[in-house]
C-alpha positions as CSV (number, residue, x, y, z in Angstrom):
1,M,-1.3,64.9,-49.9
2,T,-0.6,65.9,-46.3
3,R,-0.4,69.6,-45.3
4,I,2.4,70.2,-42.8
5,S,2.2,74.0,-42.3
6,S,-1.2,74.8,-41.1
7,D,-1.8,78.1,-42.9
8,V,-1.1,79.6,-46.2
9,P,-0.4,83.4,-45.6
10,N,-2.9,85.9,-47.0
11,R,-0.7,87.9,-49.4
12,T,-1.3,90.0,-52.5
13,S,1.2,88.6,-54.9
14,R,1.4,85.6,-57.2
15,S,0.3,82.2,-55.8
16,I,3.0,79.7,-56.7
17,F,3.1,75.9,-56.3
18,V,6.6,74.5,-56.2
19,L,7.4,70.8,-56.7
20,A,10.4,70.5,-54.4
21,G,13.0,68.0,-53.4
22,T,16.2,69.8,-54.4
23,R,18.3,72.5,-52.9
24,E,17.2,74.8,-55.7
25,A,13.6,74.3,-54.8
26,A,14.2,75.3,-51.2
27,T,16.2,78.3,-52.2
28,L,13.6,79.5,-54.7
29,S,10.7,79.0,-52.4
30,S,12.4,80.9,-49.6
31,E,13.2,83.8,-51.9
32,L,9.7,83.9,-53.3
33,H,8.3,83.8,-49.8
34,A,10.7,86.7,-48.7
35,R,9.5,88.7,-51.7
36,G,5.9,88.5,-50.5
37,H,4.6,85.8,-52.8
38,T,2.2,83.1,-51.6
39,V,4.3,80.0,-52.2
40,V,3.6,76.4,-51.2
41,A,6.3,73.7,-51.7
42,S,5.4,70.1,-52.3
43,F,7.7,67.3,-51.0
44,R,7.0,63.7,-52.1
45,G,8.6,62.2,-49.1
46,L,8.9,63.5,-45.5
47,T,12.4,64.8,-44.7
48,D,13.9,66.1,-41.5
49,T,14.2,69.6,-43.1
50,V,10.6,70.1,-44.0
51,N,9.5,71.9,-40.8
52,R,12.5,74.2,-41.0
53,H,11.1,76.1,-44.0
54,P,9.4,79.5,-43.5
55,F,6.9,78.8,-46.3
56,P,4.0,76.3,-46.2
57,V,4.6,72.8,-47.4
58,R,2.7,69.7,-48.6
59,V,4.1,66.3,-48.0
60,G,3.2,63.1,-49.9
61,D,2.4,61.8,-53.4
62,P,0.4,64.5,-55.2
63,G,-1.8,61.8,-56.7
64,G,-0.8,61.7,-60.3
65,V,-2.1,64.1,-62.9
66,Q,-5.6,64.2,-61.4
67,G,-4.4,64.8,-57.8
68,L,-2.0,67.5,-58.8
69,S,-4.6,69.2,-61.1
70,R,-7.1,69.2,-58.2
71,E,-4.5,70.7,-55.9
72,L,-3.6,73.4,-58.4
73,R,-7.2,74.3,-59.1
74,E,-8.5,74.2,-55.5
75,G,-5.5,76.2,-54.3
76,G,-6.1,78.9,-56.9
77,Y,-2.4,78.8,-58.0
78,Q,-1.3,81.0,-60.9
79,L,2.1,79.5,-61.5
80,L,3.7,76.1,-61.2
81,V,7.5,75.6,-60.8
82,D,8.8,72.1,-61.2
83,A,12.0,72.1,-59.2
84,S,12.0,68.4,-58.5
85,H,14.9,66.0,-58.9
86,P,16.3,65.6,-62.4
87,F,15.4,61.9,-62.3
88,A,11.8,62.4,-61.1
89,S,10.6,62.0,-64.7
90,R,7.1,60.7,-63.9
91,L,6.5,63.7,-61.5
92,S,7.7,66.2,-64.2
93,Q,5.4,64.7,-66.8
94,N,2.5,64.8,-64.4
95,A,3.3,68.4,-63.7
96,A,3.3,69.3,-67.4
97,E,-0.1,67.6,-67.9
98,A,-1.6,69.0,-64.8
99,A,-0.6,72.6,-65.6
100,D,-2.1,72.2,-69.1
101,A,-5.3,70.8,-67.7
102,V,-5.7,73.7,-65.2
103,G,-4.5,76.3,-67.7
104,I,-1.6,77.8,-65.8
105,R,2.0,78.6,-66.7
106,R,4.7,76.0,-65.8
107,L,8.5,76.4,-65.4
108,R,11.1,73.6,-65.1
109,L,14.0,74.6,-62.9
110,L,16.6,72.0,-63.7
111,R,20.3,72.4,-62.7
112,P,22.9,71.7,-65.4
113,P,24.2,68.1,-65.7
114,W,27.8,67.2,-65.0
115,E,30.1,67.1,-68.0
116,P,33.2,64.9,-68.3
117,E,36.6,66.6,-67.8
118,P,40.1,65.6,-68.8
119,G,41.2,62.5,-66.9
120,D,37.6,61.1,-66.6
121,H,36.7,57.6,-67.7
122,W,33.0,57.8,-68.2
123,H,30.7,55.1,-69.6
124,D,27.5,56.9,-70.5
125,V,24.3,54.8,-70.3
126,Q,20.6,55.5,-70.6
127,S,19.2,53.4,-67.8
128,L,20.1,51.6,-64.6
129,D,19.6,48.2,-66.2
130,V,22.3,49.1,-68.8
131,A,24.5,50.4,-66.0
132,A,24.3,47.0,-64.4
133,D,25.3,45.3,-67.6
134,V,28.4,47.7,-67.9
135,V,29.4,46.8,-64.4
136,R,29.5,43.2,-65.3
137,Q,31.5,43.9,-68.5
138,L,34.1,46.0,-66.5
139,G,35.1,42.9,-64.5
140,V,35.4,44.9,-61.3
141,R,34.9,43.4,-57.9
142,R,34.1,46.4,-55.7
143,V,31.7,49.2,-56.8
144,F,30.5,52.4,-55.2
145,L,26.8,52.8,-56.0
146,S,25.2,56.3,-55.8
147,V,21.8,55.8,-57.5
148,G,19.3,56.3,-54.7
149,R,17.7,53.6,-52.5
150,F,15.3,52.4,-55.2
151,G,17.8,52.5,-58.0
152,A,19.9,49.9,-56.3
153,Q,17.3,47.3,-57.2
154,A,18.6,47.1,-60.8
155,F,21.9,45.7,-59.5
156,T,20.6,42.7,-57.6
157,R,21.3,40.5,-60.6
158,V,25.0,41.4,-60.7
159,Q,26.9,38.5,-59.2
160,G,30.5,38.5,-57.8
161,V,30.5,42.2,-57.0
162,H,30.5,43.9,-53.6
163,F,28.6,47.2,-53.6
164,A,29.1,50.1,-51.3
165,L,25.6,51.6,-51.4
166,R,25.1,55.2,-50.1
167,S,21.8,56.3,-48.7
168,I,20.8,59.6,-47.0
169,Q,18.7,57.6,-44.5
170,E,18.7,54.3,-42.7
171,M,17.6,51.3,-44.8
172,S,15.8,48.3,-43.3
173,G,18.0,46.1,-45.5
174,S,20.2,46.1,-48.6
175,P,18.6,44.9,-51.8
176,M,21.9,43.2,-52.6
177,H,23.3,40.1,-50.9
178,D,26.8,41.5,-50.9
179,A,26.7,45.1,-50.0
180,T,27.7,47.7,-47.4
181,V,25.2,50.5,-46.7
182,I,26.8,53.9,-46.0
183,V,24.4,56.4,-44.4
184,E,25.6,59.9,-45.2
185,R,24.1,63.2,-46.3
186,P,25.6,65.8,-48.7
187,P,27.5,67.9,-49.1
188,F,30.5,65.7,-49.6
189,T,34.2,66.8,-49.9
190,V,36.8,65.5,-52.3
191,E,39.0,64.5,-49.4
192,G,36.1,62.6,-47.8
193,E,35.2,60.8,-51.0
194,H,38.8,60.0,-51.8
195,R,39.2,58.5,-48.3
196,L,35.9,56.5,-48.7
197,F,36.9,55.0,-52.0
198,L,40.3,53.9,-50.6
199,Q,38.7,52.5,-47.5
200,H,36.2,50.4,-49.5
201,E,38.8,49.5,-52.2
202,I,36.4,50.9,-54.8
203,E,37.2,50.0,-58.4
204,A,34.3,51.7,-60.2
205,L,31.6,54.3,-59.5
206,V,28.0,54.1,-60.7
207,T,26.0,57.3,-60.4
208,R,23.1,59.2,-62.0
209,N,23.9,62.5,-63.7
210,S,22.1,64.6,-61.1
211,G,24.4,67.6,-61.5
212,G,25.0,70.2,-58.7
213,E,27.9,70.9,-56.4
214,L,26.7,69.0,-53.3
215,T,27.6,65.5,-54.6
216,E,30.1,66.3,-57.4
217,A,33.1,65.5,-55.2
218,K,32.8,61.8,-55.9
219,L,33.5,62.5,-59.6
220,V,36.7,64.4,-58.7
221,A,37.8,61.5,-56.4
222,A,37.2,59.0,-59.1
223,R,39.2,61.2,-61.5
224,I,42.1,61.4,-59.1
225,L,42.1,57.6,-58.5
226,G,41.6,56.7,-62.2
227,I,38.3,54.9,-61.4
228,P,35.8,54.4,-64.3
229,V,32.4,56.0,-63.9
230,V,29.2,54.5,-65.2
231,M,27.1,57.6,-65.7
232,V,23.3,57.2,-66.0
233,Q,22.1,60.0,-68.2
234,R,18.9,62.0,-67.4
235,P,15.5,61.1,-68.7
236,I,13.9,63.2,-71.4
237,Q,12.1,66.3,-69.9
238,P,8.7,67.5,-71.0
239,S,8.8,70.5,-73.4
240,G,8.2,74.0,-72.0
241,D,9.9,76.9,-70.3
242,R,13.1,75.8,-68.6
243,V,15.9,77.5,-66.6
244,T,19.0,76.2,-64.9
245,E,19.4,78.8,-62.1
246,V,17.3,80.1,-59.2
247,D,17.9,83.7,-60.3
248,A,16.5,82.9,-63.8
249,A,13.5,81.3,-62.2
250,L,12.8,84.4,-60.1
251,R,13.0,86.5,-63.3
252,W,10.5,84.1,-64.9
253,V,8.1,84.6,-62.0
254,D,8.5,88.4,-62.4
255,E,7.7,88.1,-66.1
256,H,4.7,85.8,-66.0
257,G,1.4,85.6,-64.3
258,P,-0.8,88.3,-62.9
259,Q,0.6,91.5,-61.6
260,T,-0.6,93.2,-58.4
261,T,-1.7,96.8,-57.9
262,G,-2.6,97.2,-54.2
263,D,-4.9,94.3,-53.5
264,S,-6.3,94.0,-57.0
265,W,-5.1,91.6,-59.7
266,T,-4.3,93.0,-63.1
267,R,-2.9,91.4,-66.3
């Protein structure tokens, strides 16, 4: 794991390791830092926003359970907050096992999933492979794909369909033979998504149930246009403490771990 920020501030409050990659992770880390906590956020991949944060960060693969356990132990962390993406299932499982191995408390900050509303035409599926099967069954010819760069691989076997594939960064090439790559970053608006669907003559939307307001506009646009949505449901999360809001995560931090009295730790 690569350290980007050179120094971790010498503070007298809880030392907290945050598995980042979501807006909630950045908000939580910033608030903890502002409150005087020693907080370090870990990003699996380098983004152009990493160096804008006021708190120290780590970048790169934590190295599985062993690597993350070593980071937690050597860093002397008292708390671990997993605020990674809802579909980062392997990372969340590693976090649970690493926290148990080191013997520290762990919290999962996981925003609520989207729920279907009147007028929606959802096809709930449990995996990207099943989503690809449903796309074939729908008999559509043009599909908007919002499943991440690596998720698109599951659709390479779907023939006779043109995919509009959205990515937040440039791609060296599309995994599909018949695809248009759209490079855009959230947040997205309903007007923009509506216009995009019409421009590309989209007949179906495939997306993961990530939740959140930044990318919800595509669901509203699909509802307005009467477009079916193939919704990949979230993987099962490890058991343990879980909250859905940053404020609740801050209360959890206040409640758990060592307390400070001056420069001395007390429990």
